[in-house]
C-alpha positions in Angstrom: 97.2 78.6 104.1 95.0 82.1 104.3 94.7 84.5 106.9 92.6 87.4 106.5 92.6 89.9 108.5 89.7 92.3 108.7 87.5 95.0 111.1 90.2 98.0 110.3 88.6 101.5 110.0 89.0 104.9 110.7 88.6 106.0 114.3 88.9 108.8 117.0 91.8 108.8 119.2 90.3 107.0 122.5 87.8 104.8 120.4 88.4 100.8 120.1 88.3 98.8 117.3 88.1 95.1 117.1 90.3 93.3 114.6 89.9 89.6 113.3 92.1 87.2 111.8 90.0 84.4 109.8 92.3 81.6 109.5 91.9 78.9 106.6 93.9 76.1 104.9 95.5 74.7 107.9 94.9 73.8 111.8 94.4 76.8 113.9 94.6 74.8 116.7 98.3 73.6 116.3 99.7 77.2 115.8 101.0 80.3 117.7 99.0 83.6 115.9 100.7 86.6 116.0 99.8 90.4 114.9 102.1 92.5 113.3 101.4 96.5 112.3 103.4 98.5 109.6 103.9 102.3 108.2 106.3 103.9 105.9 108.0 105.5 108.9 108.8 102.6 111.4 108.6 99.4 108.9 107.0 96.5 110.5 106.5 96.3 114.4 105.3 93.3 116.1 102.3 94.1 118.4 100.7 91.1 120.0 101.4 87.1 120.1 98.7 84.4 121.4 100.2 80.6 121.9 98.3 77.5 120.0 96.4 76.8 123.4 95.5 80.3 123.9 97.2 80.2 127.8 100.0 82.7 127.1 99.6 86.1 125.2 102.0 88.7 124.9 101.9 92.4 123.8 104.5 95.2 123.0 105.0 97.8 125.7 103.5 100.3 123.4 100.1 98.2 123.1 100.3 96.5 127.0 97.2 97.1 129.0 95.1 98.6 125.8 94.9 95.6 123.3 93.9 92.2 124.3 94.4 89.6 121.8 92.6 86.2 122.3 91.2 83.6 120.1 88.3 81.2 119.0 89.9 77.7 117.6 86.7 76.3 116.8 85.8 79.5 114.3 89.4 79.4 113.5 89.3 82.7 114.0 92.0 85.2 116.4 90.8 88.9 117.7 92.6 91.8 118.6 90.9 94.1 120.8 92.1 97.8 120.7 91.1 100.4 122.9 92.1 104.1 123.7 93.4 104.0 120.3 96.0 106.5 119.8 97.2 108.3 116.5 100.9 106.4 116.5 98.3 103.3 116.2 97.5 103.8 112.8 99.0 101.0 110.5 98.3 98.5 108.4 97.6 95.4 110.7 98.5 92.2 109.8 97.9 88.4 111.3 100.6 86.0 110.7 101.0 82.0 112.1 104.8 83.0 111.7 104.9 80.8 108.4 102.5 82.8 106.2 101.0 86.5 106.4 97.7 87.3 105.3 96.2 90.7 103.9 96.2 93.8 106.2 93.6 95.8 107.5 93.9 99.3 107.8 93.5 101.2 111.1 93.6 104.9 110.9 93.4 107.0 114.4 93.2 110.8 114.1 90.8 113.5 115.1 
């Protein structure tokens, strides 16, 4: 099982980024996928989740209205569109099928 997050970077407040989670080694269609983030100060924080068929999505209050999760099972990829980024969104972002975590991608928001 592999889950590889990518798409992070250093941006300014108000900018956007799109994270991708490339899945392999399991049948993505059968799994809900979640995004978490980690900082030394706060530890792990759940960010968003999407059901296996993509029909339902869930968001932490801190990102609701700014982040959008989506998936393309045919491409074995789950996305996290992050708009109106804030400095407090700075973290290492991970995706998970709730059994495994992949390598994270760093998002840094600063002016």
